N, C-alpha and C positions, 0 to 999 in steps of 0.2 A: 743165632751165633753164625754170622756169614762166614763162608768157607774161604774166601780170599786171604792170601798170606800177604802180609803188609810188611814194608821194610821200615827200618828204624835204626835207632842206635843200639849197640850190643848191651846185653844185661850181664852184670857179674854173676858168677856161678852161685854166689850166696844169695843173689835175689836183692842185695842191698839197694835201697832207695837213695836219691840224692837228699842232701839235707835239707833243700827247700821244700821238699815233698812232706817232710815230717814236721815242718813248723805248723803250728796250729792244730796238729793231730788231736782229735778228741773234741775239738770244738765244733766240727761239722758233723752232720749226720754220717753214720757209718754202717755198711751192710755187706753182706756176702751174696754173691751170685755163684751158684754151682751148676756147672754145665754137664749134663749127663749125654754123651754123644750117641746113644743106641736107639735104633728104631726098628721096628719089625718089618717093615718095608719103606722105601724111599717114595715120597710123594712127587709127582711129576713137576710141580712148580717149585720144590724146596731147594734152596741154595745154601742151606745151613751146614755146618761141620758136623754131620751125622754120618752114622755107619750102619749097615745091616749086618747080620752075622756073616753072611758070605764075604762081606768086604774086609772083615778084621783078620788080620794075619797073626802070627806068633807074637806073644808078649802083650796081647790087647784082650784081656779076660773081663767080661762083664761080672763074673762071680768075685773077681778081685778088686772092682772099681771102687768100691766104698772105701777100702783100706788105703788105696792109692790117694784118693781125694783127701782122706783124713791126713796123709802125710803132707799134702800142701797146706791144709789148715794150720797144722804144727809149723811149717815153714813161714806161713804168714805172721804167727805170733813172734817168730825169732826176728824177723825183718822189722816189724812195727815196734819192737822193744816192749817195755812194761808199762807203757802209758795206759791208763784205765780207758778201755774203748769198748763199751757195751754195745752190742750188735742190735740195731734196731729193726732191720729187716733181712731176711735170708729168702732167697728166691731160687728154686730149683727148675732149671729149664733145659731144653734139649732141641732135637732128639725127644725122647719119651722117657721122663725120669721114672714114670712108674712101670717101666720095663723091669727096673730093679725091684727087688724085694722090698716091701715097706720097711722091714726092720733095718736094711742097708741105708734107706734114705734117713731114717731116725738115727742111725749110727753116726752119720756125717752131722747131723744137726747137734747131737750131743757132743761131738768133738768141738764144734763151734761155741757152744755153750761153755764147755770145760776151758777151752783156751782163752775165751774172750768174755763170756757171760752174755746173757741176752737182756736187754733193757726190759723193764716191765711194760707189758702189753706189746712185746714184739710181734712184727707181722712175719709169718712163715708160710710161704706159698710153694706149691709144686704145680707145674703144669701137668697135664694128664691127657691121653686119648680116652675118650669114652670107653672104648672097650679093653683097656688096659688096667681098669680098677674093677672092683667089686666090693659088695658092703664090708667084707672081712678086711680087705686091704685098706679101704678108707677109715674103717673104725681104728686100725692100727695106727695110721697116719695121725688121726686126730688125738688119739692117746699118747702118741709121742711127741706132741707139741706143734703140729701143723696147724695153722689158723685158717687157711685160704687155699682154694683149689681152682685152677684155670683149666677148663676143658676146651679142647679143640673141636668146635663144632663145625665150623666153615659153611655149611649149607644144610638146608632140609630138604633139598632136591636130589634125588637119586642121580639124575643125569648129570648134574653139576658136580656131585661127589665123584662120579666116574671120571670127569675131565680131570680133576684135581688128583686122581688116584687115591682118594681117601677110602679106607676099608669099612668104616662103620655105617650101620644102617641109619636112615634118617631119624628114628625114634630113640635111638640108644642115648644121645646127649641129655635128653629130657629124663631119663632112667637114671643117668649117672649123677645129674643134679639132685634128684630125690634121694639117692642113696647117699650123696655127700651131706645133704641136709639131716638124714636120719642118723648119720654118724657124728652129728654135732658140730659141722662146719657152718659158721655164722656167715662167711663170705664165700661167694662161688661166682666165677667169671665164666663167660661163653665167648669165644673168639669166633668171629664171622669174617668171610671174605666175600667181596662183592666184584661184580664185572668180569666173572669167569666167562669165557667163550661159551656162548650157548644159553647163558642165563638171560631170563626175561625179567621185566619189572615185577610181574606176578610171582615169578620164582623167589625173587628177593624179598617181596613183602611176605610170602609165606614163610621163608626163613627167619625173618624178624618176627613174625607173629608166633612161630614155634619156640624161638629163643625167649621171648617175653613170657609165654605161657609156662616154660619150664621153671621159671621163678628164681633165676639168678639175681644178685644185687648189683651185678656189674657186666656190662657188655663191651667188647672191643670189636671194632668193625674196620678192616683194612681193604683198601682197593688192591686187587691182585697186581702184582708187579712181575713182569715177565723176565726172568734172570737168565743171562747167558750161560750156556752149559746144561740147562735142564732139559728133561724130556719135553716140557710144555714148550719151550723155546724152539726145540727141533721140530715139533708138530706144527707150530705156527710158521716157522720157515719153509717147511714142505707145503704149506697150503692147506693142511688138514683142518686147521682151526683159524679164525679170524683173530688178529690183534686186538686186545681190549681198547676201546674207544674213550678217550678222556671226557667227552660230552656225556656219554652214558654214565660213566663213573660219578660225574659230578650230580647228575639226576639221582642215581642210587644213594648217594650221600645225603641228598636232601629228603628222600624217603626215609632213610634211617633216622636222621634227626628229628622228623616229624613223629614217626611211629614211637620212637624211644620216649620222646618228650611226652607225648600223650599218655605213656605207660608209667610216667613219674620218674623217668631218669633225667638226669641233667649232664650236659657235656662238661667235662673239666680239662681235657686235652683233645686235641682235633679229633683223634680216633677212639676216644674212651669216654663211656657215660657211665655214671655211678646212680644209684638210687638214694644215696645219702652220702653225706660228708665221710662217714665212718667206712663206707663201701669203697672209697677211692684207694687205688693200688699205692701203698705208701713206698714200696720199693721203686716202682717207676718214677715216682715223684722224686725220690732221692736222686735218680739219674738226671731228671729234668731240672732240678734245682741246684746242680753242682756239688752233691755230696760225695763222700769217699766210699769206694767198695773194693773188696778184693774179689777178683774173678778166679774160681777153681775149676780146673778141667781142661781138656784139649781144646785149644783155640779160644778160650776164655780170655776177656779183657778185664783188666782191673784199672783203677784210677784212684790215686791218692795225692792230694795236694798239688794238682797240676802236672803230675807225672803219669802217663798213661803207658800200660804195657799190655803184651798179648802173648799168651802161650803157644807152644809147638801144637801143630794140629792134630797129629795122629796119635790115637790112644796108645800105641805101643811106644812111640817116641816120648810121650809124656810120662809113661809109667817108668821108662828107663832113666830119665833124668832124675826122677824123685828117688828111685832106687839107688842112685849113685850119691844121693844127699845134695844134689844140685837143684837150682831153680828150673822150672819147666819153661821159664819165660823165653820166647823167641827174639823179641826185640821190644824197644820202648821209645817213647819220645817225651821230651819236657815242653810243655806248652808255654808259649810266650803270653804275655799280658794281653797281647792283641788277640792271640788264638782264643784265650779263655773268655775275652769279652765277646767275640763273635759267636763262640759256642753258646754261650749264656743267652745271647739275644735269640739265636735259632730255636733253642729249646724253650726258653721261657715265653716267648711270643705265642707259642702253640698252646699256652695254658690259659685257663679262664681269668686268671690273675694278671695276666700280660706282662708287660716290659716297662721299667720306668722311662718316661719321655726324657728325662734329664741325663740319661746315662746313653742316649743315642747321639752319635757323633754330628758335629755341625754339617759335615758333608751330606749326611743323610736326611737332614731336615727337610729339603724339598720333597723328597720321596714320601716322608711321613704326611706332609701337608697333602700331597696327591692322594695317598691312601685314605685319609680323612674324607676328602672331597668326593673320592670315587665310593664311598660307603664301605670301605674294607675295616675301618676302625671305628669303634663305638663312641660317639660323641660324649656320653656320660663319663665314663672313665677318663677320657682324653682331657676333659675339663679338670679332672682331679689329677692329672699328671701321669697317666698310664695308657699305653698303647694296648688295646684289648680287641681281638678280632671280633667282627660281626660275623653272622652266618655266611655272608658273602665272602668275607675275609677268610674264613676258614677254607672255603673251596679254592682260594687263590694264595693260601699261605705261603708256598714254597715261591712263588714268584715274588710276592712281597718281601719275604726274607731276603731273597737275593738282591733286591732293590736297596735294602737298608744295609747290607754288608759289603 
């Protein structure tokens, strides 16, 4: 949840959405994202809307957070009306959601279920730092209806973790995976970051091997992005650390894809690999395929029927709005048909299912032909009418998307 405050149109105090947003509500997949903005410490690379205890002022209580979030769930029900809208996915992100008591997280999930109902087989995920859980908390989450847990591993190398300001020891993620499996979680993800300054190819291979050996059924691997305003950016600016290199990042991606494929994982989005169809993150697929979701929490973004909005950032301001009975939304935008088309292409082209060629604009057809000739698009799906990235295309996905939009 990035910390940048975006401008947009004002939102009514009631949170009421435009009539256009409510058209077709219930026909599209619907989910909830719950942002928990608390962290034990701030990682040096992180630009998300998160706060440590020392950064929180009056009116922002971790102990009261679940009750405040539940008020927004109730607001969502009022805004969306009485249309039947069973929730297919719920994702608790952060921050570190598991800094809240497991019972608090379960109480927010129960509110979603009470107000909207959960679809049969709903996916319910929480992110967690490996050191923020133990067997008892994981068992409580599983018993409370959580089906999936995503651990921030990042690296198995101590010196890489130190550059990232991560606090766990290299072996703790594997222990957390074992504890989650013992608690009954069928789906476990590990997040990895590559191209950290000082990381070597061997470091990266060791991290991938440790992640695979831990036994998750899903792995996400992201190239490090140096965000302005972070401690990492300041260290690079001062010359203490080198800027990550794009060519090195490409090599690391190739290493990841090869090692994960050898271990039985298949890519389904440029940065995500799953051991089976069932292991794919359905909540993220909801984002990537144009579904609807309500974003709960400070700085959280929601999207329904082409209207996107985002909440005030600070937990105290967020709590104050809800205490007054008002929407915590800071601003919103109503996407045009062209906006929605461009966003759909940007997201779906990153998936293994690709994007329909028939829906690519005539102006972009020469770029499509060049991409096919350059080996960025798979000829087989292309003949069947879809633009699907090759491995080389995945490396150049951002540039290709710019050409097509």
